[in-house]
MARBA-3410 file (N, C-alpha, C, O; in Angstrom, 1 decimal):
189
120.1,86.3,127.5,119.1,85.9,127.7,118.6,86.1,126.6,118.9,87.0,125.8 ~ 117.3,84.5,126.4,117.1,85.1,125.1,116.0,85.7,124.7,115.7,85.7,123.5 ~ 115.2,86.1,125.6,114.1,86.8,125.8,114.4,88.3,125.2,113.7,88.8,124.3 ~ 115.3,88.8,125.8,116.1,90.4,125.7,116.4,90.1,124.1,115.9,90.9,123.3 ~ 117.3,88.8,123.5,118.0,88.6,122.1,116.6,88.8,121.2,116.5,89.3,120.0
115.8,88.5,121.8,114.1,88.5,120.9,114.2,90.3,120.5,114.4,91.0,119.5 ~ 113.8,90.3,121.9,112.7,91.7,121.9,113.9,93.2,121.2,113.5,94.2,120.6 ~ 115.4,92.8,121.4,116.2,93.5,120.6,116.0,93.7,119.1,115.8,94.7,118.5 ~ 116.2,92.4,118.6,115.9,91.7,117.3,114.4,92.1,116.2,114.4,92.2,115.0 ~ 113.2,92.3,117.4,112.2,92.8,116.7,111.9,94.8,117.0,111.1,95.4,116.3
112.4,95.4,117.8,112.2,96.7,118.4,113.7,97.6,118.3,113.8,98.8,118.2 ~ 114.2,97.1,118.3,116.0,98.1,118.3,116.0,98.1,116.8,115.6,97.3,116.0 ~ 116.8,99.4,116.6,117.0,99.7,115.6,118.5,100.2,115.2,118.7,101.0,116.1 ~ 119.6,100.3,114.4,120.4,100.5,114.1,121.0,101.5,113.3,121.1,101.5,112.1 ~ 121.6,102.6,114.2,121.6,104.0,114.1,123.3,104.0,113.3,123.4,104.9,112.5
124.3,103.1,113.4,125.3,103.3,112.8,125.9,101.8,113.2,125.2,101.0,113.9 ~ 127.3,101.5,112.6,127.7,100.6,113.0,128.4,100.7,114.7,129.1,100.0,115.4 ~ 127.9,101.7,115.0,128.5,101.9,116.8,127.1,102.1,117.7,127.1,101.7,118.9 ~ 126.0,102.7,117.1,125.3,103.2,117.6,124.2,102.1,117.3,124.0,101.6,116.1 ~ 123.4,101.9,118.6,121.8,101.1,118.9,120.9,101.8,119.4,121.1,102.5,120.5
119.6,101.8,118.7,118.7,102.3,119.5,117.6,101.4,120.1,116.9,100.7,119.4 ~ 117.4,101.6,121.6,116.8,100.8,122.4,115.8,101.5,123.2,115.2,101.1,124.2 ~ 115.7,102.9,122.2,114.1,103.5,122.7,112.9,102.6,123.4,112.3,102.7,124.5 ~ 112.9,101.6,122.3,111.2,100.8,122.8,111.8,99.9,123.8,110.7,99.6,124.4 ~ 112.6,99.4,124.2,113.2,98.7,125.3,113.7,99.2,126.6,113.1,98.9,127.7
114.9,100.0,126.7,115.1,100.4,127.7,115.3,101.9,128.1,115.3,102.4,129.2 ~ 115.5,102.9,126.6,116.2,103.9,127.1,115.1,105.1,127.0,115.1,106.1,127.7 ~ 113.8,104.7,126.0,112.5,106.0,126.6,111.3,105.0,127.1,110.5,105.1,128.0 ~ 111.2,104.0,126.3,109.8,103.1,126.8,110.6,101.9,127.5,111.5,101.1,127.1 ~ 109.6,102.1,128.9,109.9,100.7,129.4,109.0,99.1,129.2,108.0,99.2,128.5
109.2,98.1,129.5,108.6,97.2,129.3,108.3,96.6,130.5,108.9,95.5,130.7 ~ 107.4,97.0,131.7,107.6,96.1,133.3,108.1,95.0,133.3,109.0,94.7,134.0 ~ 107.5,93.7,132.2,107.7,92.2,132.5,109.1,92.2,131.9,109.8,91.2,132.4 ~ 109.6,92.6,131.4,111.0,92.3,130.4,112.0,93.0,131.7,112.8,92.3,132.4 ~ 111.6,94.3,131.9,112.3,94.6,133.2,112.6,93.6,134.4,113.7,93.0,134.6
111.7,93.4,135.2,111.4,92.3,135.8,112.0,91.2,135.9,112.4,90.7,136.9 ~ 112.2,90.7,134.4,112.9,89.9,134.0,114.1,89.6,134.0,114.7,88.5,134.1 ~ 114.7,91.1,133.7,116.3,91.3,133.6,116.6,91.3,135.3,117.5,90.5,135.6 ~ 115.9,92.0,136.2,116.3,92.1,137.1,116.8,90.8,138.1,117.7,90.7,138.9 ~ 115.4,89.8,137.7,115.5,88.4,138.4,117.1,88.0,137.9,117.9,87.4,138.6
117.2,88.3,136.5,118.7,87.2,136.1,119.6,87.9,136.8,120.6,87.2,137.1 ~ 119.7,89.5,137.3,120.6,90.0,137.7,120.8,89.4,139.0,121.9,88.8,139.3 ~ 119.5,89.5,139.9,119.4,89.0,141.3,120.0,87.7,141.3,120.5,87.3,142.3 ~ 119.9,86.9,140.1,120.1,85.5,140.1,121.9,85.3,140.1,122.8,84.8,140.9 ~ 121.9,85.9,139.1,124.2,86.0,139.0,124.3,86.7,140.3,125.5,86.4,140.4
124.1,87.2,141.1,124.6,88.0,142.2,124.2,87.6,143.4,124.5,88.4,144.3 ~ 123.2,86.3,143.7,122.5,85.9,144.7,124.0,85.4,145.6,123.8,85.3,146.8 ~ 124.5,85.3,145.5,125.9,84.7,146.7,126.7,86.0,146.9,127.7,85.9,147.6 ~ 126.4,87.3,146.4,127.4,88.2,146.7,126.8,88.7,147.6,126.8,89.9,147.2 ~ 126.2,88.6,148.8,126.0,89.6,149.6,125.8,91.0,149.6,126.3,91.7,150.5
124.5,91.4,148.4,124.6,92.8,148.1,124.3,93.4,149.1,124.1,92.6,150.0 ~ 124.1,94.7,149.5,123.8,95.9,150.1,122.8,96.5,149.8,121.7,96.5,150.4 ~ 123.5,97.3,148.5,122.8,98.4,147.7,123.7,98.1,146.3,124.9,97.8,146.0 ~ 122.0,98.7,145.2,122.3,98.4,143.9,122.5,99.9,143.4,121.9,100.9,143.8 ~ 123.5,99.9,142.6,123.5,101.6,141.8,123.6,102.1,140.5,124.4,101.4,139.9
123.4,102.5,140.2,123.4,102.8,138.9,123.7,104.4,138.2,124.5,105.1,138.8 ~ 123.3,104.8,137.1,123.7,106.3,136.6,122.1,106.3,136.2,121.3,105.5,135.7 ~ 121.9,108.0,136.5,120.8,108.5,136.1,120.6,108.7,134.6,121.3,109.6,134.0 ~ 119.7,107.9,133.9,118.6,107.6,134.1,118.2,106.2,133.6,117.5,105.3,134.2 ~ 118.7,106.2,132.5,118.1,104.7,131.6,118.2,103.2,132.4,117.4,102.3,132.3
119.5,103.3,133.2,119.7,102.4,134.2,118.9,102.5,135.3,119.5,102.2,136.3 ~ 117.6,102.9,135.5,117.2,103.4,136.9,116.3,101.8,136.7,116.5,100.8,137.4 ~ 115.6,101.9,135.6,114.1,100.7,136.0,114.8,98.9,136.1,114.0,98.1,136.6 ~ 115.9,98.4,135.7,116.5,97.6,135.7,117.3,97.6,137.1,117.3,96.5,137.7 ~ 117.7,98.3,137.4,118.5,98.7,138.8,117.6,98.6,139.7,117.9,98.0,140.7
115.9,99.2,139.6,115.1,98.9,140.1,114.8,97.6,140.5,114.5,97.2,141.7 ~ 114.8,97.1,139.7,113.9,95.5,139.4,114.7,95.2,140.3,114.3,94.9,141.4 ~ 116.5,95.1,140.1,117.4,94.4,140.5,117.5,94.3,142.1,117.8,93.3,142.7 ~ 117.2,95.8,142.7,117.0,96.4,143.6,116.1,95.3,144.9,116.6,94.5,145.7 ~ 114.6,95.7,144.5,113.7,94.7,144.7,113.7,93.1,145.0,113.5,92.5,146.0
114.0,92.9,143.9,114.5,91.3,144.0,115.4,91.2,145.2,115.0,90.9,146.3 ~ 116.5,91.5,145.0,117.7,91.8,146.1,116.9,92.1,147.6,117.3,91.3,148.5 ~ 116.2,92.8,147.8,115.5,93.2,149.0,116.3,94.3,149.5,116.4,94.6,150.7 ~ 117.1,95.1,148.3,118.1,96.0,148.8,118.0,97.3,148.6,117.6,97.4,147.4 ~ 118.0,98.5,149.1,118.3,99.8,148.6,118.9,100.0,147.0,119.8,99.2,146.5
118.5,101.3,146.1,118.7,101.4,145.0,119.6,102.9,145.2,119.3,103.7,146.1 ~ 120.3,103.1,144.4,121.1,104.6,144.7,121.3,104.7,143.2,121.3,103.7,142.5 ~ 121.4,106.3,142.9,121.2,106.4,141.3,122.3,107.8,141.7,122.1,108.7,142.5 ~ 123.6,107.5,140.6,124.2,108.7,140.3,123.5,109.8,139.8,123.0,109.5,138.8 ~ 123.2,111.0,140.2,122.8,112.0,139.2,123.6,112.3,138.6,124.7,112.0,138.9
123.3,113.1,137.6,124.2,114.0,136.4,123.7,115.6,136.4,123.8,116.5,135.5 ~ 123.2,115.7,137.7,123.1,117.5,137.3,122.9,117.9,138.8,121.9,117.5,139.5 ~ 124.0,118.7,139.2,123.1,119.7,140.6,121.7,120.2,140.9,120.9,120.7,140.0 ~ 121.5,120.2,142.3,120.4,120.5,142.4,120.3,121.4,143.5,121.5,121.6,143.9 ~ 119.6,122.1,144.2,119.8,122.7,145.4,119.8,122.2,146.5,120.3,122.8,147.4
119.2,120.8,146.6,119.2,120.4,148.0,120.7,119.1,147.8,121.1,118.3,148.8 ~ 121.3,119.1,146.3,122.7,118.4,146.5,123.7,118.3,147.7,124.1,119.4,148.0 ~ 124.0,117.6,148.1,124.9,117.3,149.2,126.4,118.1,148.6,127.1,117.5,147.8 ~ 126.9,119.7,149.1,127.7,119.9,148.6,129.0,119.3,149.0,130.0,119.9,148.9 ~ 128.9,118.5,149.4,130.5,117.5,149.8,130.2,115.7,149.2,130.6,114.7,149.7
129.8,115.8,148.4,129.1,114.4,147.3,130.7,114.1,146.3,131.6,114.9,146.1 ~ 130.6,112.6,145.9,131.6,112.5,145.5,131.1,112.6,144.1,129.9,112.2,143.9 ~ 131.9,113.2,143.0,131.4,113.4,141.6,133.1,113.3,140.8,134.2,113.7,141.0 ~ 132.6,112.7,139.8,133.2,112.3,138.7,132.7,112.7,137.3,131.6,112.3,136.9 ~ 133.8,113.6,136.3,133.1,114.1,135.1,133.7,113.4,134.1,134.9,113.5,133.6
132.6,112.7,133.6,132.7,112.1,132.3,132.1,112.0,131.1,130.9,112.4,131.1 ~ 132.6,111.6,130.0,132.3,111.9,128.9,130.8,110.9,128.3,130.6,109.9,129.0 ~ 130.0,111.0,127.5,129.2,110.1,127.6,129.0,109.9,125.8,128.8,110.7,124.9 ~ 129.2,108.4,125.7,129.5,107.9,123.6,128.1,108.3,123.3,128.1,109.0,122.2 ~ 126.7,108.2,123.9,125.6,108.1,123.2,125.1,109.8,123.1,124.6,110.3,122.1
125.4,110.4,124.1,125.0,112.0,124.2,125.9,112.7,123.9,125.5,113.9,123.9 ~ 127.2,112.6,123.4,128.2,113.5,122.7,128.6,114.3,123.8,129.2,115.3,123.4 ~ 128.4,114.3,124.7,128.8,115.8,126.0,129.2,114.9,127.1,128.8,113.8,127.4 ~ 130.3,116.1,128.0,130.7,115.8,129.6,129.7,116.2,130.4,129.1,117.3,130.3 ~ 129.6,114.8,131.4,128.8,114.8,132.5,129.4,115.0,133.8,130.3,114.4,134.2
128.6,116.2,134.6,129.2,115.1,135.9,128.3,113.9,136.9,127.1,114.2,137.0 ~ 128.9,112.8,137.5,128.2,112.0,138.3,128.4,112.7,139.7,129.3,113.4,140.2 ~ 127.4,112.1,140.1,127.0,113.1,141.7,126.8,112.1,142.6,126.0,111.4,142.0 ~ 127.1,111.4,144.0,126.7,110.7,144.8,126.9,111.1,145.8,128.0,110.8,146.3 ~ 125.9,111.8,146.7,126.2,112.1,148.3,126.9,110.8,148.9,126.8,109.5,148.8
127.6,111.6,149.6,128.3,110.9,150.8,127.6,109.9,151.7,128.3,108.9,151.9 ~ 126.3,109.9,152.3,125.4,109.2,152.6,124.8,108.4,151.9,124.0,107.7,152.5 ~ 125.1,108.2,150.8,124.6,107.0,150.3,125.5,105.6,149.9,125.1,104.5,149.4 ~ 127.0,106.0,150.4,127.4,104.8,150.0,128.3,105.0,151.6,128.3,106.0,152.3 ~ 128.9,103.8,151.9,129.7,103.7,153.2,130.9,102.1,153.0,131.0,101.0,152.3
131.5,102.7,153.9,132.6,101.1,153.9,131.6,100.2,153.9,131.7,99.4,153.0 ~ 130.8,100.0,154.6,130.3,98.4,154.8,129.3,98.3,153.9,128.3,97.7,154.5 ~ 129.0,98.7,152.5,128.2,98.5,151.3,128.8,97.5,150.8,130.0,97.4,151.0 ~ 128.2,96.7,150.1,128.8,95.7,149.0,127.7,95.5,148.4,126.6,95.0,148.7 ~ 128.3,96.0,147.1,127.8,97.2,145.9,127.8,96.6,144.5,128.8,96.5,143.9
126.3,96.2,143.9,126.3,95.7,142.7,125.8,96.9,141.8,124.7,97.4,142.2 ~ 126.7,97.6,140.5,126.4,98.1,139.8,125.6,97.6,138.4,125.9,96.8,137.6 ~ 124.7,98.4,138.4,123.7,97.9,137.3,124.2,99.3,136.1,124.4,100.5,136.3 ~ 124.1,98.7,134.8,123.8,99.7,133.6,123.3,99.0,132.7,123.4,97.8,132.7 ~ 122.6,99.9,131.7,121.9,99.4,130.5,122.4,99.1,129.7,122.2,97.9,129.3
123.2,99.9,129.0,124.5,99.6,127.9,125.8,100.4,128.2,125.9,101.5,128.6 ~ 126.6,99.6,127.7,127.8,99.7,127.8,128.6,100.0,126.5,128.5,99.1,125.7 ~ 129.5,101.3,126.0,129.5,101.3,124.6,131.5,101.2,125.0,132.2,100.2,124.7 ~ 132.2,102.9,125.9,133.2,102.9,125.6,134.0,102.4,127.4,135.1,102.1,127.6 ~ 132.6,102.7,128.4,132.6,102.8,129.5,132.9,103.7,130.2,133.1,103.7,131.4
132.8,104.8,129.4,133.5,105.7,130.4,132.5,106.5,131.7,133.0,107.3,132.5 ~ 131.5,106.3,131.5,130.0,106.6,132.6,130.7,105.7,134.1,131.2,106.1,135.1 ~ 130.5,103.7,133.4,131.1,103.0,134.2,132.4,103.3,135.2,132.4,103.2,136.5 ~ 133.5,103.9,134.3,134.7,103.9,135.4,134.4,104.9,136.2,134.7,104.7,137.4 ~ 133.8,105.7,136.0,133.5,107.1,136.8,132.5,106.7,137.9,132.4,107.5,138.9
131.7,105.7,137.8,131.0,105.3,138.9,131.7,104.8,139.8,131.8,105.0,141.0 ~ 132.3,103.6,138.8,133.7,102.8,140.1,134.5,103.3,140.9,134.9,103.0,142.0 ~ 135.0,104.7,140.0,135.8,105.4,140.8,135.1,106.2,142.0,135.8,106.6,142.9 ~ 133.5,106.3,141.9,132.8,106.9,143.3,132.8,105.9,144.3,132.9,106.0,145.6 ~ 132.7,104.5,143.4,132.2,103.6,144.6,133.2,103.3,145.6,133.1,103.2,146.8
134.8,103.3,144.6,136.2,102.9,145.5,136.4,104.2,146.7,136.7,103.9,147.8 ~ 136.4,105.3,146.2,136.5,106.3,146.9,135.4,106.8,148.5,135.5,107.5,149.5 ~ 134.3,105.6,147.9,133.4,105.9,149.0,133.8,104.7,150.2,133.5,104.8,151.4 ~ 134.6,103.7,149.6,135.3,102.9,150.5,134.4,101.7,150.7,134.6,100.9,151.6 ~ 133.3,101.5,149.9,132.5,100.5,149.5,133.2,99.3,148.6,134.3,99.6,148.0
132.7,97.9,148.4,132.8,96.7,147.9,132.1,96.8,146.4,130.9,97.1,146.2 ~ 132.8,96.7,145.7,132.1,96.9,144.6,132.1,95.3,144.3,133.2,94.8,144.0 ~ 131.1,94.7,144.3,130.6,93.6,144.3,130.6,92.9,142.9,130.7,91.6,142.7 ~ 130.3,94.0,141.8,130.3,93.6,140.7,129.4,94.6,139.8,129.1,95.7,140.2 ~ 128.9,94.2,138.2,129.0,95.0,137.5,127.8,94.1,136.5,128.0,92.9,136.4
126.6,94.6,135.8,125.4,93.8,135.3,125.3,94.8,134.6,125.2,96.0,135.0 ~ 125.3,94.4,133.0,124.9,95.3,131.8,124.1,94.4,131.1,124.4,93.3,130.7 ~ 122.6,95.2,130.9,122.3,94.9,129.7,122.3,94.4,129.1,121.9,93.3,129.1 ~ 123.0,95.6,127.8,123.5,95.4,127.0,125.0,95.7,126.8,125.4,96.8,127.1 ~ 126.1,94.8,126.2,127.5,95.1,126.2,127.7,94.5,124.8,127.5,93.3,124.3
128.1,95.9,124.4,128.5,96.1,122.6,130.2,96.0,123.0,130.9,96.9,123.4 ~ 130.6,94.5,122.6,131.5,93.7,123.0,132.5,94.1,121.6,133.6,93.5,121.3 ~ 132.0,95.1,120.8,133.1,95.4,120.0,133.6,96.9,120.3,134.4,97.6,119.6 ~ 133.0,97.2,121.4,134.0,98.5,121.8,134.4,98.0,123.3,134.1,97.0,123.9 ~ 135.2,99.0,123.8,136.5,98.4,125.0,136.2,98.5,126.2,137.0,98.2,127.1
134.5,99.0,126.5,134.1,99.3,127.6,134.3,98.0,128.6,135.3,97.7,129.3 ~ 133.4,97.4,128.5,133.4,95.5,129.1,134.9,95.0,129.2,135.5,94.8,130.3 ~ 135.4,94.9,128.3,136.6,94.4,128.3,137.8,94.9,129.4,138.4,94.3,130.2 ~ 137.8,96.4,129.2,138.9,97.0,129.9,138.8,96.7,131.6,139.7,96.7,132.5 ~ 137.0,96.7,131.8,136.8,96.4,133.1,136.6,95.4,133.5,136.2,95.4,134.7
136.8,94.2,132.7,137.2,92.7,132.7,138.5,92.7,133.2,138.9,92.0,134.1 ~ 139.1,93.6,132.6,141.0,93.2,132.5,141.6,94.0,133.9,142.7,93.8,134.4 ~ 140.6,95.2,134.4,140.9,95.6,135.8,140.3,94.7,136.7,140.0,95.3,137.7 ~ 140.0,93.8,136.5,139.6,92.5,137.6,138.5,92.7,138.4,138.4,92.5,139.6 ~ 137.6,93.1,137.4,136.1,93.6,138.0,135.3,92.4,137.3,135.4,91.9,136.2
134.4,92.0,138.4,133.3,90.9,137.6,132.2,91.6,136.8,131.6,92.6,137.2 ~ 131.9,90.8,135.5,131.0,92.0,134.5,130.2,90.6,134.2,130.8,89.5,133.9 ~ 128.7,90.7,134.3,127.9,89.9,133.7,127.2,90.9,132.8,127.0,92.0,133.3 ~ 126.8,90.8,131.5,126.2,90.8,130.8,125.2,90.2,130.5,125.4,89.0,130.3 ~ 123.8,90.6,130.3,122.7,89.9,129.6,122.4,89.5,128.4,121.6,88.6,128.1
123.2,90.2,127.4,123.1,90.4,126.2,124.6,91.0,125.6,125.1,92.1,126.0 ~ 125.2,90.1,124.7,126.9,90.8,124.1,126.5,90.9,122.5,126.3,89.8,121.9 ~ 126.5,92.3,121.9,126.5,92.6,120.5,127.7,92.6,120.4,128.6,93.1,121.1 ~ 128.0,91.6,118.9,129.5,91.7,118.4,129.7,92.4,117.3,130.9,92.3,116.9 ~ 128.9,93.2,116.7,128.5,94.2,115.5,127.1,94.4,115.2,126.1,93.8,115.4
127.5,95.5,114.5,126.4,96.1,114.0,126.4,96.8,112.6,125.9,97.9,112.2 ~ 127.4,95.5,111.8,128.0,96.3,110.6,126.5,95.8,109.6,125.8,94.9,109.9 ~ 126.5,97.0,108.5,126.0,96.6,107.7,124.3,96.4,108.2,123.6,95.5,107.8 ~ 124.0,97.5,109.0,122.4,97.6,109.7,122.2,96.3,110.3,121.0,96.1,110.4 ~ 123.0,95.3,110.7,122.3,94.1,111.5,122.9,93.7,112.4,124.1,93.8,112.4
122.4,93.3,113.4,122.4,92.9,114.6,123.1,91.7,114.8,122.6,90.7,114.3 ~ 124.3,91.4,115.6,124.8,90.3,115.3,125.1,89.9,117.0,125.4,90.9,117.6 ~ 125.0,89.1,117.6,125.4,88.6,119.0,126.4,87.6,119.3,126.2,86.5,118.6 ~ 127.4,87.7,120.2,127.9,86.9,120.8,127.4,85.3,120.9,128.0,84.5,121.5
END
């Protein structure tokens, strides 16, 4: 997606050879026009997949997942990262490490949010090692829902996450694939 690539070149900052700061685009500030464009692109890519729900991980994936769900005309579900007083005590739970946060968290999805009749599209903002993605995929599979595919805004293809998911047979569509962050420079595939 050329518009997204241009915004990354203009606004993102390389923190290290592994970390790209996308705060002004995805993770702290959201551009509604660009976000809706990304949602339309994911909806186009999965238009023939009969999606019944879009799912994402709390928090940075929510805007793009919402835009995608809106265009597809289906509900959005997001996996919570923290238990609350009103959480389903029998929720699906997966413990996952976070590459960028440097911590381990739980992903929680109430059992009432997914069923075996759902055909789910998983949308995420960035994939590095893919730990959160694998955790959410496990939840989807345990629910009996079908995973139609995974939409990633920014894939860091020099890290193993998306490649491993593809090798496991999942359809993964990335809007932008970054092959390197070496020397403080962003290189796209």
